[in-house]
Every structure is written in C-alpha cells, then in structure tokens.
Backbone bond lengths (Angstrom), bond angles and torsions (degrees), N, CA, C in turn:
res aa  C-N    CA-C-N  psi(-1)  N-CA   C-N-CA  omega(-1)  CA-C   N-CA-C  phi
1 X - - - 1.464 - - 1.510 107.35 -
2 X 1.199 125.90 129.29 1.445 130.38 12.51 1.504 110.80 -85.93
3 X 1.335 111.97 162.99 1.436 120.42 -179.97 1.575 107.00 -118.38
4 X 1.394 118.37 134.18 1.425 124.52 173.60 1.486 112.37 -125.03
5 X 1.204 114.13 131.52 1.516 123.77 179.70 1.532 105.17 -118.13
6 X 1.310 117.09 125.24 1.425 122.28 178.69 1.541 108.49 -119.39
7 X 1.323 117.69 112.11 1.363 125.92 -179.87 1.542 103.62 -106.44
8 X 1.343 114.11 128.85 1.458 115.77 -174.95 1.556 110.27 -150.93
9 X 1.368 114.95 152.67 1.473 121.91 176.21 1.476 110.61 -75.68
10 X 1.470 114.80 -20.06 1.439 118.03 -175.25 1.541 109.38 -73.47
11 X 1.275 111.40 151.58 1.516 118.90 176.71 1.508 107.95 -116.31
12 X 1.381 117.24 89.72 1.470 124.25 -176.76 1.557 108.09 -72.58
13 X 1.360 113.26 153.71 1.423 116.30 167.91 1.437 109.09 -75.05
14 X 1.305 122.18 167.07 1.495 120.98 174.83 1.523 112.91 -53.96
15 X 1.291 115.44 -40.78 1.474 117.65 -179.40 1.582 113.23 -68.03
16 X 1.316 117.14 -38.97 1.389 119.05 174.83 1.599 111.63 -63.39
17 X 1.322 115.41 -43.16 1.459 121.29 178.84 1.526 111.51 -60.19
18 X 1.362 115.27 -46.73 1.461 116.32 -177.59 1.532 110.56 -71.17
19 X 1.362 118.68 -25.75 1.480 118.22 175.04 1.498 111.44 -67.95
20 X 1.359 115.41 -42.07 1.513 114.95 179.60 1.507 111.38 -71.80
21 X 1.377 120.56 -36.84 1.387 122.44 -179.74 1.480 110.49 -63.63
22 X 1.302 120.07 -36.79 1.471 124.39 179.66 1.520 110.19 -70.48
23 X 1.372 114.67 -41.82 1.490 117.92 -179.22 1.595 108.91 -69.00
24 X 1.320 117.47 -42.69 1.421 117.18 -179.95 1.567 112.04 -66.99
25 X 1.339 114.95 -40.17 1.427 118.69 176.83 1.520 112.82 -53.55
26 X 1.429 112.30 -50.05 1.397 116.70 -179.53 1.460 114.19 -63.83
27 X 1.350 117.13 -42.84 1.489 121.28 -179.91 1.587 111.78 -58.53
28 X 1.314 114.99 -43.89 1.454 118.06 -179.17 1.523 113.85 -72.18
29 X 1.307 115.73 -36.86 1.469 120.68 175.41 1.509 111.10 -60.16
30 X 1.338 117.71 -45.04 1.465 120.32 175.19 1.466 114.92 -66.74
31 X 1.342 116.90 -38.44 1.501 118.31 -175.69 1.412 108.91 -72.05
32 X 1.366 121.25 -35.81 1.408 123.18 -172.73 1.617 113.58 -102.69
33 X 1.336 110.56 3.72 1.445 118.82 178.22 1.485 114.97 52.10
34 X 1.313 112.57 52.93 1.456 123.00 178.04 1.469 108.54 -132.38
35 X 1.474 116.92 154.96 1.371 120.60 179.52 1.659 108.45 -63.56
36 X 1.264 111.99 149.90 1.536 116.11 179.73 1.531 111.73 -56.04
37 X 1.323 118.00 -31.67 1.317 123.04 -177.90 1.614 118.62 -66.74
38 X 1.380 108.70 -12.88 1.451 117.83 177.41 1.575 109.65 -90.61
39 X 1.348 120.85 -5.73 1.455 121.21 -177.17 1.505 108.35 -101.32
40 X 1.398 114.28 131.12 1.400 122.75 -177.85 1.572 108.64 -109.00
41 X 1.265 118.68 123.36 1.471 119.11 178.13 1.539 109.83 -123.13
42 X 1.289 113.76 134.59 1.518 120.56 -179.02 1.544 105.90 -129.30
43 X 1.315 114.28 130.18 1.534 124.74 175.52 1.423 104.56 -108.55
44 X 1.319 116.84 124.42 1.507 126.39 167.58 1.516 107.74 -112.62
45 X 1.369 114.72 92.80 1.479 119.81 -174.10 1.596 111.52 -85.76
46 X 1.262 111.17 170.73 1.512 119.55 175.25 1.635 113.14 53.07
47 X 1.279 116.37 38.37 1.466 121.58 175.23 1.529 115.29 -76.94
48 X 1.184 119.31 143.94 1.430 124.11 177.14 1.599 104.03 -84.77
49 X 1.318 116.89 114.37 1.448 121.28 -174.36 1.441 110.86 -147.15
50 X 1.402 120.52 152.94 1.356 121.50 172.00 1.484 108.84 -130.87
51 X 1.313 120.20 161.94 1.479 122.07 177.71 1.600 103.35 -131.55
52 X 1.236 114.01 123.74 1.460 119.12 -179.49 1.583 114.88 52.20
53 X 1.267 112.85 35.33 1.512 121.20 -175.49 1.473 122.77 78.51
54 X 1.432 111.46 3.01 1.445 116.41 179.73 1.510 108.79 -116.22
55 X 1.288 111.27 152.18 1.497 118.59 -179.29 1.469 109.65 -103.41
56 X 1.290 117.47 160.99 1.512 126.18 -168.73 1.485 113.31 142.74
57 X 1.241 117.82 -175.92 1.448 122.56 -179.48 1.568 109.56 -58.12
58 X 1.266 117.91 122.77 1.436 121.95 -176.89 1.592 104.97 -147.58
59 X 1.337 112.31 138.91 1.524 116.14 175.46 1.506 107.89 -138.14
60 X 1.301 117.18 139.73 1.426 128.28 177.20 1.572 104.27 -119.00
61 X 1.297 120.13 128.13 1.451 123.90 179.31 1.493 106.67 -121.31
62 X 1.276 115.62 120.25 1.465 122.67 176.19 1.507 108.29 -104.83
63 X 1.403 114.55 118.56 1.435 119.59 -178.63 1.608 108.13 -118.05
64 X 1.385 110.54 120.18 1.452 115.74 179.00 1.446 107.82 -113.92
65 X 1.403 114.47 131.31 1.470 116.70 -179.19 1.553 104.01 -152.19
66 X 1.347 110.31 168.66 1.477 114.60 -179.53 1.525 109.15 -64.63
67 X 1.322 110.76 142.55 1.482 121.02 -173.56 1.567 113.87 -48.41
68 X 1.356 112.87 -45.71 1.483 112.48 179.59 1.560 118.53 -72.51
69 X 1.326 114.87 -4.30 1.407 117.03 176.27 1.561 112.58 -90.32
70 X 1.357 116.88 -12.36 1.441 117.97 -174.47 1.536 113.09 -104.09
71 X 1.257 114.66 72.04 1.485 119.16 171.06 1.534 108.29 -74.74
72 X 1.362 114.84 160.07 1.500 116.62 172.78 1.484 114.99 -52.56
73 X 1.326 110.35 -42.73 1.550 116.39 178.58 1.532 111.38 -60.40
74 X 1.343 117.51 -42.79 1.494 115.73 -178.95 1.472 111.53 -73.59
75 X 1.293 118.21 -27.09 1.495 119.11 177.32 1.459 111.13 -67.46
76 X 1.370 118.27 -44.25 1.446 121.03 178.44 1.504 113.86 -63.38
77 X 1.323 120.42 -50.65 1.470 126.45 176.98 1.498 112.85 -59.95
78 X 1.304 114.33 -47.39 1.426 117.58 175.89 1.536 120.22 -62.01
79 X 1.398 109.33 -38.48 1.526 118.68 174.19 1.500 109.49 -61.76
80 X 1.332 120.40 -50.05 1.380 126.96 -176.80 1.619 107.20 -60.43
81 X 1.227 117.44 -41.34 1.523 120.06 -176.03 1.596 107.16 -72.55
82 X 1.304 121.36 -46.79 1.444 124.78 -177.93 1.537 107.87 -63.77
83 X 1.370 117.15 -47.80 1.418 122.08 177.78 1.557 112.38 -53.75
84 X 1.271 114.27 -47.45 1.469 122.13 176.06 1.494 110.09 -56.78
85 X 1.244 118.65 -48.99 1.520 124.40 -179.20 1.505 109.88 -58.53
86 X 1.233 115.69 -42.37 1.549 119.70 -177.12 1.559 112.34 -85.56
87 X 1.249 119.61 0.15 1.428 120.47 -175.60 1.549 114.44 -63.92
88 X 1.316 118.40 -19.52 1.503 120.64 177.90 1.601 104.96 -74.99
89 X 1.328 117.58 -24.29 1.462 119.30 -178.51 1.449 112.00 -94.21
90 X 1.267 119.37 -40.07 1.456 124.21 -172.19 1.583 111.58 -139.81
91 X 1.240 119.79 141.93 1.465 122.24 170.98 1.457 113.02 -61.40
92 X 1.363 120.14 138.27 1.450 122.89 -175.98 1.580 112.88 -53.82
93 X 1.290 119.11 -30.05 1.429 120.02 -176.51 1.595 109.23 -86.94
94 X 1.334 118.45 7.38 1.442 121.84 172.42 1.511 108.81 -123.27
95 X 1.294 117.37 20.58 1.547 126.14 -178.11 1.545 104.44 -114.87
96 X 1.374 117.86 117.67 1.438 122.91 175.12 1.410 108.97 -112.23
97 X 1.333 119.17 139.39 1.556 126.26 179.35 1.535 104.74 -120.55
98 X 1.309 111.55 122.68 1.520 117.19 174.75 1.522 110.55 -113.31
99 X 1.263 117.07 123.84 1.520 120.73 178.16 1.550 108.11 -96.01
100 X 1.367 111.17 136.83 1.410 115.56 165.03 1.508 115.08 -127.18
101 X 1.298 120.58 123.76 1.407 129.37 179.56 1.447 109.94 -76.30
102 X 1.307 121.02 130.08 1.475 123.79 171.38 1.582 109.01 -128.76
103 X 1.370 107.92 167.09 1.513 116.70 179.65 1.506 100.72 -112.10
104 X 1.455 108.11 173.13 1.473 115.53 176.71 1.594 114.99 -68.99
105 X 1.459 110.84 -16.51 1.398 119.39 175.42 1.529 110.13 -75.66
106 X 1.254 122.78 -16.00 1.441 126.67 179.44 1.490 115.82 -89.75
107 X 1.333 114.12 -3.21 1.538 115.40 -177.92 1.486 109.64 -118.75
108 X 1.307 114.58 135.19 1.450 123.36 172.65 1.441 113.31 -122.20
109 X 1.406 120.20 129.65 1.362 127.45 175.17 1.537 110.09 -127.79
110 X 1.291 115.71 128.52 1.400 120.09 178.94 1.548 110.75 57.54
111 X 1.276 117.71 44.32 1.453 122.58 177.67 1.581 115.52 69.84
112 X 1.303 120.26 7.25 1.410 123.94 -178.88 1.481 113.13 -121.95
113 X 1.359 119.01 128.21 1.436 122.93 178.81 1.618 104.44 -65.53
114 X 1.317 118.15 132.41 1.467 121.23 -170.22 1.506 106.43 -57.57
115 X 1.266 118.93 -48.77 1.527 122.44 -174.71 1.542 111.65 -55.19
116 X 1.335 116.32 -22.22 1.490 120.64 -178.78 1.550 113.42 -98.41
117 X 1.327 114.57 -1.49 1.442 114.74 179.03 1.489 115.98 -73.81
118 X 1.333 116.89 146.05 1.514 113.71 -178.74 1.465 110.72 -108.67
C-alpha cells in the first residue's frame, strides 16, 4: 500500500514506462513515508478512452492509500507531482486523479487481512 493504477491512451516504450513507474513510486513513498517496496504501480497503456466526448491523449490515475494518509494537502501536492510526471504523455488538463481511501481491513496479502496479521 499505496496502489497506483495509471490508465492512459498513450503507448509508452518500456523505458518510458519504467521511468514513470520509478518516479511515481518515489513520489508516493516520500509522500506517505513508506519504503518504495510498499508502493505498487500499474500502467495500463493504449486504452480506448474519451474525455468530454473527444478522443486524444487522456490519462486516469487511481491512487488508493490508507485513509489517514490522504489529507487534502497531500492530495493536492501528490496530484501536482503525478500530473507533472505524466505531462510527457498527457496534457495536464486531460489527466484525472481519483483517490480512494482504504483501511487495513480492505487489504489482503498472502491470504491474510492486513489488520489481522500478527
């Protein structure tokens, strides 16, 4: 945790995807004060998407994190950083970031609910 899913119309090269994944991982680890190994980033390239009925470069970023990590201030600064990172792929006015707050009861690793792990 946190988890980031980036759905985009852009078709990055493997090097471009790795660069963005590394930058987003570092940004979220710093923002949420967790090791980079705790950050999960998924890129779904070449998606068929429209924005306001028009086609073109579009990106939707889904960021899931623990509820106490998503203050209004962190959402604004994180959004600005991620939007800037993705600006080579998509114009900022066609990049949408959606935050979802989760609890430790919402996350299962290795068959165990995180809040129940000892």
